[in-house]
Residue frames as a rotation matrix with the C-alpha (Angstrom) as fourth column:
MET 1
0.138 0.157 -0.978 -12.99
0.886 0.422 0.193 -2.62
0.443 -0.893 -0.080 10.21
ARG 2
-0.806 -0.507 0.306 -12.19
0.384 -0.841 -0.382 1.01
0.451 -0.191 0.872 10.53
GLU 3
-0.226 0.777 0.587 -15.75
-0.442 -0.619 0.649 1.72
0.868 -0.113 0.483 11.43
LEU 4
0.740 0.514 -0.434 -15.50
0.084 0.570 0.818 -0.54
0.667 -0.642 0.379 14.49
PRO 5
-0.127 -0.949 0.289 -12.64
-0.258 -0.250 -0.933 0.99
0.958 -0.193 -0.214 16.53
GLN 6
0.180 0.338 0.924 -14.42
-0.941 -0.215 0.262 0.40
0.287 -0.916 0.279 19.85
HIS 7
0.953 0.287 0.099 -13.78
-0.301 0.939 0.169 -3.34
-0.045 -0.191 0.981 19.41
LEU 8
0.697 -0.717 -0.001 -10.24
0.538 0.524 -0.661 -3.34
0.474 0.460 0.751 18.35
LEU 9
0.679 -0.592 -0.434 -6.98
0.146 -0.471 0.870 -2.44
-0.719 -0.654 -0.234 20.14
CYS 10
-0.128 -0.721 -0.681 -4.68
-0.781 -0.350 0.518 -3.04
-0.611 0.598 -0.518 17.12
VAL 11
0.962 0.270 -0.052 -4.28
-0.231 0.693 -0.683 -5.01
-0.148 0.668 0.729 14.02
ARG 12
0.037 -0.974 0.223 -1.07
-0.584 0.160 0.796 -7.13
-0.811 -0.160 -0.563 13.64
GLY 13
0.036 -0.178 0.983 0.46
0.507 0.851 0.136 -8.93
-0.861 0.494 0.121 10.61
ARG 14
-0.586 -0.341 -0.735 0.91
-0.499 -0.562 0.660 -8.35
-0.638 0.754 0.159 6.92
GLY 15
-0.823 0.275 -0.497 -1.15
-0.420 0.296 0.858 -8.98
0.383 0.915 -0.128 3.78
ALA 16
0.181 0.945 -0.272 -3.99
-0.476 0.326 0.817 -11.52
0.861 -0.018 0.509 4.43
MET 17
0.019 -0.226 -0.974 -2.23
0.675 0.721 -0.154 -12.98
0.737 -0.655 0.166 7.47
ARG 18
-0.327 0.038 0.944 -3.62
-0.350 -0.933 -0.084 -10.77
0.878 -0.358 0.318 10.14
ALA 19
-0.407 0.314 -0.858 -4.54
0.839 0.499 -0.216 -10.76
0.361 -0.808 -0.466 13.82
LEU 20
0.039 0.539 0.842 -7.07
-0.061 -0.839 0.540 -8.54
0.997 -0.072 0.000 15.37
VAL 21
-0.849 -0.334 -0.409 -6.30
0.401 0.096 -0.911 -7.70
0.344 -0.938 0.053 18.94
LEU 22
-0.111 0.975 0.193 -9.71
0.366 -0.141 0.920 -7.34
0.924 0.173 -0.342 20.65
ARG 23
-0.569 0.031 0.822 -10.94
-0.719 -0.505 -0.478 -5.34
0.401 -0.863 0.309 23.62
GLY 24
0.543 0.763 0.350 -12.38
-0.838 0.467 0.282 -7.71
0.051 -0.446 0.893 26.16
GLY 25
-0.345 -0.856 0.384 -9.43
-0.885 0.434 0.171 -10.16
-0.313 -0.281 -0.907 25.92
VAL 26
-0.960 -0.278 0.007 -9.62
-0.263 0.916 0.304 -13.86
-0.091 0.290 -0.953 25.68
THR 27
-0.373 0.907 0.195 -13.39
0.320 0.323 -0.890 -14.09
-0.871 -0.270 -0.411 26.55
VAL 28
0.399 0.572 -0.717 -14.33
-0.466 -0.547 -0.696 -11.93
-0.790 0.611 0.049 23.51
ALA 29
-0.399 -0.593 -0.699 -11.80
-0.911 0.170 0.375 -13.62
-0.103 0.787 -0.608 21.23
LEU 30
-0.970 -0.056 0.236 -13.14
-0.046 0.998 0.050 -17.10
-0.238 0.037 -0.970 22.03
ARG 31
-0.112 0.993 0.031 -16.72
0.182 0.051 -0.982 -16.06
-0.977 -0.104 -0.187 21.71
LEU 32
0.285 0.091 -0.954 -16.02
-0.767 -0.576 -0.283 -14.52
-0.575 0.813 -0.094 18.30
MET 33
-0.748 -0.632 -0.200 -13.99
-0.651 0.643 0.403 -17.63
-0.126 0.432 -0.893 17.26
ARG 34
-0.692 0.522 0.499 -16.98
0.269 0.828 -0.493 -19.83
-0.670 -0.207 -0.713 18.08
ASP 35
0.248 0.922 -0.298 -19.48
0.065 -0.323 -0.944 -17.64
-0.967 0.215 -0.140 16.33
MET 36
-0.048 -0.353 -0.934 -17.27
-0.946 -0.284 0.156 -17.27
-0.320 0.892 -0.320 13.15
LEU 37
-0.946 -0.288 0.148 -16.96
-0.232 0.922 0.310 -21.15
-0.226 0.259 -0.939 13.14
LEU 38
-0.352 0.882 0.315 -20.79
0.436 0.452 -0.778 -21.49
-0.828 -0.136 -0.543 13.33
ARG 39
0.518 0.523 -0.677 -20.91
-0.358 -0.587 -0.727 -19.23
-0.777 0.618 -0.117 10.23
GLY 40
0.917 -0.180 0.356 -18.47
0.381 0.660 -0.648 -21.47
-0.118 0.729 0.674 8.44
PHE 41
0.583 -0.754 0.304 -15.18
-0.337 -0.564 -0.754 -19.37
0.739 0.337 -0.583 8.96
ILE 42
0.583 -0.530 -0.616 -12.16
0.788 0.553 0.270 -20.89
0.197 -0.643 0.740 10.77
VAL 43
0.283 -0.689 0.667 -10.09
-0.371 -0.720 -0.586 -18.30
0.884 -0.082 -0.460 12.82
PHE 44
0.201 -0.394 -0.897 -7.77
0.687 0.709 -0.157 -19.00
0.698 -0.585 0.413 15.68
PRO 45
0.982 -0.063 -0.180 -6.92
0.098 -0.644 0.759 -17.34
-0.163 -0.762 -0.626 18.99
ALA 46
0.261 -0.928 0.265 -3.53
0.593 -0.062 -0.803 -15.64
0.761 0.367 0.535 18.82
GLY 47
0.146 -0.426 0.893 -1.07
-0.536 -0.793 -0.291 -13.81
0.832 -0.436 -0.344 21.09
GLU 48
-0.817 -0.562 -0.127 0.34
-0.090 0.342 -0.935 -14.71
0.569 -0.753 -0.330 24.52
ALA 49
-0.810 0.532 0.247 -3.02
-0.336 -0.076 -0.939 -13.96
-0.481 -0.843 0.240 26.13
ALA 50
-0.734 0.513 0.444 -5.08
0.678 0.584 0.447 -15.42
-0.030 0.630 -0.776 23.28
ASP 51
-0.140 0.611 -0.780 -6.78
0.370 -0.698 -0.613 -11.96
-0.918 -0.374 -0.129 23.11
ALA 52
-0.354 -0.073 -0.933 -6.63
-0.734 -0.596 0.325 -11.80
-0.580 0.799 0.157 19.34
LEU 53
0.624 0.498 0.602 -8.20
0.032 0.753 -0.657 -13.55
-0.780 0.429 0.454 16.33
SER 54
-0.432 -0.893 -0.126 -5.79
-0.274 -0.003 0.962 -14.87
-0.859 0.450 -0.244 13.85
PHE 55
0.781 0.607 -0.149 -6.74
-0.299 0.154 -0.942 -14.98
-0.548 0.780 0.301 10.05
THR 56
-0.457 -0.885 -0.083 -4.57
-0.552 0.209 0.807 -17.22
-0.697 0.415 -0.584 7.96
PRO 57
0.547 0.817 -0.182 -6.49
-0.560 0.196 -0.805 -17.79
-0.622 0.542 0.565 4.89
PRO 58
0.246 -0.389 0.888 -5.57
0.546 0.812 0.205 -20.38
-0.801 0.435 0.413 2.18
LEU 59
-0.722 -0.555 -0.413 -3.80
-0.003 -0.594 0.804 -19.16
-0.692 0.582 0.428 -0.94
THR 60
-0.845 0.424 0.326 -6.88
0.473 0.307 0.826 -20.24
0.251 0.852 -0.460 -2.95
LEU 61
-0.229 0.751 -0.619 -9.23
0.636 -0.366 -0.679 -17.83
-0.737 -0.549 -0.394 -1.07
THR 62
-0.218 0.238 0.947 -11.35
0.890 -0.351 0.293 -15.83
0.401 0.906 -0.135 -3.49
ALA 63
-0.931 -0.008 0.365 -12.27
-0.092 -0.962 -0.256 -12.16
0.353 -0.272 0.895 -3.06
MET 64
0.056 0.984 0.167 -15.93
-0.512 -0.115 0.851 -13.15
0.857 -0.133 0.498 -2.44
GLN 65
0.395 0.064 -0.916 -14.89
0.636 0.701 0.323 -15.62
0.663 -0.711 0.236 0.28
TRP 66
-0.636 -0.709 -0.304 -12.71
0.702 -0.370 -0.608 -12.97
0.319 -0.601 0.733 1.87
ASP 67
-0.638 0.579 0.508 -15.58
-0.390 -0.811 0.435 -10.41
0.664 0.080 0.743 1.66
ALA 68
0.316 0.868 -0.383 -17.90
-0.134 0.441 0.888 -12.90
0.939 -0.229 0.255 3.25
ALA 69
0.056 -0.450 -0.891 -15.56
0.901 0.407 -0.149 -13.56
0.429 -0.795 0.428 6.23
VAL 70
-0.908 -0.407 0.101 -15.02
0.330 -0.843 -0.424 -9.83
0.258 -0.352 0.900 6.79
ASN 71
-0.354 0.843 0.404 -18.81
-0.487 -0.535 0.690 -9.14
0.798 0.047 0.601 6.65
ALA 72
0.441 0.499 -0.746 -19.56
0.363 0.661 0.657 -11.95
0.821 -0.561 0.110 9.07
LEU 73
-0.363 -0.599 -0.714 -17.00
0.906 -0.047 -0.421 -10.56
0.219 -0.800 0.559 11.52
ARG 74
-0.888 0.099 0.448 -18.32
-0.063 -0.994 0.094 -7.06
0.455 0.055 0.889 11.03
SER 75
0.010 1.000 -0.020 -21.87
-0.309 0.023 0.951 -8.28
0.951 -0.003 0.310 11.68
LEU 76
0.282 0.007 -0.959 -20.85
0.743 0.631 0.223 -10.18
0.607 -0.776 0.173 14.84
LEU 77
-0.627 -0.713 -0.314 -18.97
0.757 -0.462 -0.463 -7.09
0.185 -0.528 0.829 16.19
ARG 78
-0.659 0.525 0.538 -22.05
-0.257 -0.830 0.496 -4.98
0.707 0.189 0.682 15.77
GLU 79
0.215 0.764 -0.609 -23.98
0.361 0.517 0.776 -7.20
0.907 -0.387 -0.164 17.98
ALA 80
0.533 0.063 0.844 -24.49
-0.563 -0.718 0.409 -5.78
0.632 -0.693 -0.348 21.56
ARG 81
0.996 -0.069 0.055 -22.85
-0.001 0.618 0.786 -8.72
-0.089 -0.783 0.616 23.32
TYR 82
0.353 -0.927 0.123 -19.33
0.886 0.289 -0.363 -7.99
0.301 0.237 0.924 21.99
């Protein structure tokens, strides 16, 4: 996600349990959450202002599944509406 710094304020968490704090606040976070769900990935709003996306993957997550989720998020963030 380093190539998309214009979309991110910061990354919180450790290991696979991360939250991406997004520029644009709750509006952008909820739009991304919906669009990730439409692609088959479950992420949740996080933070007091719900301005972040929370990734809390299952322990059984494979590398291929993790890559697919990151690629889906990267693709969505590259779209002009975010």
